C-alpha positions, 0 to 999 in steps of 0.5 A: 761159834758164829763169826759174824753173829750180828749180821747173821741174826740181821739176815735171818730176821728177814725170814722171820719177817716175810714168812708172815706173808707166806703163811697168813696170806699166801697159804692161810687166809687169802685163798679162803677169804677170796672165795668167801668174800671178794669173789662172793656168790660166784661159781667155785670153779670160776673163783679158783681160776681167777685166783690161779690166774693172778698167782700165775701172772705174778709167778711168771713175771718174777721168774722171767725177771729174776736172773736179770735183776740179779745181774744188775744188782750184782754189777751195781752192788745194790742187793739191799736196795733191791731187797728194800724196794721189793719188800716194802712193795709187797708190804704196801700191797698187803696192807692195801688188801684191808681196803678192798671191799666185798665182791671186788675180786679184780682189785683184790687179785691185782693187790695180791699179785703185786704183793707176791711179786714184791715177796718173791722179788725180795727173796732173790736178794735175801738169798744173795746176801748169804755169802756176805754174812756167813763163812763157807763152813757156816752156810748150812747152819745159817741157811737152816736158821733162816728157814727156822726163824721163818717158820717160827715167825710165820707160825706165831703171827698166824696163830694170833691171826687164827685166834682173832678170826675164831674169837673176834669179839674178844679181840674187839672185831665185829665178826670173823671177816673184820678180823681176817681183813685186819690180819693183812694189816698185822702181816704188813706191820710185822713184815715191815718192822722186822725188815728194819733189822736186816736193813741195819744189821746186814752189810753188803759187799761192794763190788769194784766199779768205775764211774762209767760202769756205775752209770751204765750198770743196767746195760752191764746187768744185761750182758752179765745175765747173758754170760751167766746163763752161758756159764750155767749151761757150760757147767755140768755141776750147776746145770745138773743141780738146777735140773735135780732141784727143779724136779724134786722141789716140784715134788715137794711143792706138789705134795704140800698142796696135795695134803690140803687137797686130801684133807678136803677130800676126806671131809675136813672143815677149815679148822682142820686145815688151819691146824695142819698148817700151824703144825707144819710151821711149828715143827718146821722151826726146830727141824730146819735149824736141826737139818742145818746142823745136820748139813754141817755135821754129816754133809749137805749132800747126804742130808739132801738125799735123806730129805728126798728119801723122806718125801718118797716115804710121804708120797707112798704113805699119802697114796694110802692115807685114809684117816684124819689121824694120818693126815696130822702125822703127815703134816708133822712129817712134812714140817720136819723135812720141808724146811730142811730140803729148802735150806740145804738146797740153798746152802749147797747151791751157794757152794757151787757159785761164785760169791761175788755173783750171787745175786745173778746166780740166785736169780736163776735158782729162784726162777727155777723155784717159781717154774716148779709145780708145773710137772707135778700137777700135770703128771698127777692129772695124766696119771689119774685120768689114764688109770681111770680110763683103763680101770673103769668097766664099760657100764659101771655102777655108781659104787664101782665108779666111786671106788675106781675114782678113789683108786685113780686118785691114789695112783695120781698121787703116787706118780709124784714118786717119779719126780723125787726118784728122777731128782735124786738120780740127777743129784747123785751125778752132781760133783761135790768134791769140795773144790768150790765154785771156781772148780764148778765153773771150769 
């Protein structure tokens, strides 16, 4: 029985709200619409570079400021205010994508990048509000509930948006492009509306501060940021966990992206890719909640190891996948484990840190998340090029070159095993004696 049901529901509904952006905009429509509409008539590789540049700038910006703004929010007890600011920044910029005209890729990148900053920045403070709404023995379940509702909310609106684009005339749109543009408005309305419940229902624990400290909490935030970094470096438990998390979550994110790449390489059209994203969303909804329950009953540590094991299996299977049926089965398995490893990692990290400094510690946690998917692609590229150079004969025929290229591609995907194995080994050495954050920081 949850002890603070109203606050927990309000907290989890923010994931229900903002996942519409993650699914419909980030993963679904924006990348495709950017190539076909805003960057129309441009070389595919140049269009990809433009979009990648915008993503990189936004991710780097939020990664660099995450620990600092977290420390400032803790010192001033203004986590909810920061969440509101970043969330509605993202909401406004998402809605503004509707106004961007065809071919205006610069404005599209600017609006999208600022929306990503709003989305990512708000998540720092959303995570940091968890200890204020859930008891220590509830965090695994509540964290899983948030991710579960996120998959449900993102999936429901995405399904509606997909139907709008497939049957635009039935929804009163002139064509699919008009439906896609309106989907950005629908995401903004959905995100903004359900965020209101979080604002109204979630309390924020107040930190004691003198009048002088209140007037100077920004300077204190800088000082606290430096102190927190030193504490993380000196705490073997937290330091090892963040290193392990960086490795295995890098692998998770890379596998997610490679599932789509594989689908494209197998000749799947956009409808197949959209269906696979919907599969991940709706499978992820109950799976994340079930993993939260599993973390309560079995222990978060064991459940995280199970997730890492599943992703090792996914990587091996992915390196041998050849058919469309396997692609969809792989999407189901990813949906089963993706929310689980995300939710349990968050709740496990919460056990290791002081509750009254959650925002600044989650700032570092989110910074690690934003710097993820750095090692994986580089590892894959290096492994693929090396394998191709090693296996390719001096004067190959076209058939031989194609065959060896496929083998090299499979080897590059299999190389991601290194991240899961290394992350699992480091996680094994993270101390989990149940003594809480005070022991972890000693």
